[in-house]
N, C-alpha and C positions, 0 to 999 in steps of 0.2 A: 212182330218184332218181338224177341224175347227180349227179358228185362235190361241181360248181360250187355246184347248189342249196345241199346239205347248209355248204358253209362261209361262202356270204353270209349277211350279219347281215339281219337282220329289220329293216325300220323301220315304226316306227307314231306316229302322233303323237297326244300324250296327250288333244287335246279334237278337235272335228271343227271343221272351217273351213266357211266359206262365201266366196262371189268378193264383193267389196267393192272395186269401181272408184270409186275418189273420190281428190279431191287430200288429203292430209295435210301438215300443217308437222312438221318438222322440226329440233330443236336438238341441233347435234352438234358436240362441241368448240369451243364459242364462236361459232360459226355458224348460223344461224337461214334455211333452205328449206324448200320445197317439195316434195313429192315425189308419186309416184303411190302409190297403194296397189293390191296385188292380190287377198289374202284376208284375213279374219281370223276367228281365234277367241278363247276365253276366255283363252287362255295366250298370244298373242300373233299378228301378221300378217307377211306380207310385202308390201316396199317394192320399188318400181324408180325407181334413181336416178342421175344421169349422175357423181355421186359415189362413190369407193370410201371405204367406211365399213370399220376395223377389226374384225374380229371380236373379240368380248368384250369391247370398248368401249361406256358408255355410253352413252345419248342419252334426249332425251324426247319423246315425239311427241303430237300434238294435234290432236282429231278429233272430228267429228259421232258420235253411236252412232245408227244411222238407228232411230227412233223413242225416242229415247232423248236423253241430255242432251251437252253438250258435254263432253270429256273430256282432260286432260295426264296422259299419262302416263308413268312411269319405266320404261326398257324397256335390254336388251341386246342388241348385235349377236348372233346365235346363226351365220349361215353368210353368206357372201358368193359370189356365182357369177356369172363376168363370161364364161363362153363360152355356147356356146346360148343367149341371151337374144336373142329376136327383132330388138327393138326397139332395140338398140344399148346399152340401158341395163343396170345392174346390178343385178341381183337379191339383195336382202336378207333373210333372214329374221331376226324378232326376236322376243324374250320378255320378257311384262313379267316386270317385276322387285319391283314393289309395284304392288297394284289391291285396290279393295274391291272385299268380294265383291256389294255393290249393282250395281258395273258389271262384273262377272262375269256377275249373273245377266241384265242388259239386253243384253250381246253374247253371251248363251246361248240368249234368246228371240229376236233376232235373226237368228241362224245355224240355228235351229230353225224357224222362220216359213217358211212359204211364199210370203209375198207377197215380191214382185220391186221 
């Protein structure tokens, strides 16, 4: 094994994710706008926006869980990627900060289902 492979940190998500190509509404710093989502898991989701949102800042996301209910969840911006996003948008990774167990279960059910 080479030295680079030993030094590189391993990245592993806490929860599996699934493609979730939907429009999501966001409330961020008093502004309400629509963004596109990329993936979802019971711990968070990815968002594509033309607005740069600051890492560590709170936000509220609203969306319909497929086969479930419409939700409004508090979250935090965990990562922002401006480069290498082919659409010209900014990719944001968010983590849900307050989510009920029943909602986690609905998201987990969607992620693990084979329906498209």
